C-alpha positions in Angstrom: -33.8 -69.7 29.4 -30.3 -68.7 27.7 -29.7 -70.3 24.4 -27.1 -73.3 24.4 -24.1 -73.4 22.0 -20.8 -75.3 21.4 -19.6 -72.4 24.3 -22.0 -73.5 27.2 -24.4 -70.3 27.8 -21.8 -68.4 26.0 -23.9 -66.7 23.4 -23.3 -64.2 20.4 -24.7 -61.8 22.4 -22.7 -62.5 25.5 -19.5 -62.6 23.5 -20.4 -58.7 21.6 -21.1 -57.6 25.3 -17.5 -58.6 26.8 -16.1 -56.8 22.8 -18.3 -53.3 23.7 -16.7 -54.3 27.8 -13.1 -54.4 26.0 -13.9 -50.6 23.5 -15.7 -49.2 26.3 -12.0 -49.6 28.6 -9.8 -49.3 25.3 -11.7 -45.4 25.2 -10.6 -45.0 29.0 -6.8 -45.8 28.0 -4.3 -42.7 27.9 -1.5 -45.8 26.9 -1.7 -46.4 23.4 0.5 -50.0 23.2 -2.1 -50.6 26.2 -4.9 -49.2 24.4 -4.1 -51.2 21.0 -4.0 -54.4 23.3 -7.9 -53.6 24.1 -8.8 -52.5 20.8 -7.4 -55.9 19.7 -9.2 -58.4 22.9 -12.5 -56.3 21.8 -11.8 -57.6 17.7 -11.5 -61.4 19.4 -14.6 -61.0 21.2 -16.3 -60.0 18.0 -14.8 -63.2 16.3 -16.1 -65.1 18.9 -19.2 -64.1 18.2 -19.1 -64.8 14.6 -17.9 -68.3 15.5 -21.1 -68.9 18.2 -23.3 -67.0 15.4 -21.6 -70.0 12.4 -21.7 -73.0 15.0 -24.9 -72.4 16.0 -26.3 -72.4 12.2 -24.2 -75.2 11.9 -25.7 -77.5 14.4 -29.3 -76.6 13.2 -28.2 -78.2 9.7 -27.3 -81.3 11.0 -29.8 -81.8 13.3 -32.1 -81.4 10.4 -30.8 -83.6 8.1 -32.0 -86.7 6.7 -29.5 -89.5 6.8 -28.1 -91.0 3.4 -30.0 -94.4 4.1 -33.2 -91.7 3.9 -34.6 -92.8 6.9 -35.6 -90.2 10.5 -33.5 -90.7 13.8 -36.9 -91.6 15.1 -37.3 -94.7 12.3 -39.8 -93.1 9.8 -39.3 -93.1 6.0 
């Protein structure tokens, strides 16, 4: 099963695959402006991959933290 993220099933791998596809399309373009736009889109997809990774790490940290009152979620101490 796919990793769940704040973005649903859109994992870092999902965004990186889209970035690679955008780069491949850019390589096929002859128009410099169009190529620049596609490379920018690829960069944005890469940024989303990093963001999903960062938020997944943050969520993991939060899920393992103990509240200030010292009690775990199930009432243990």
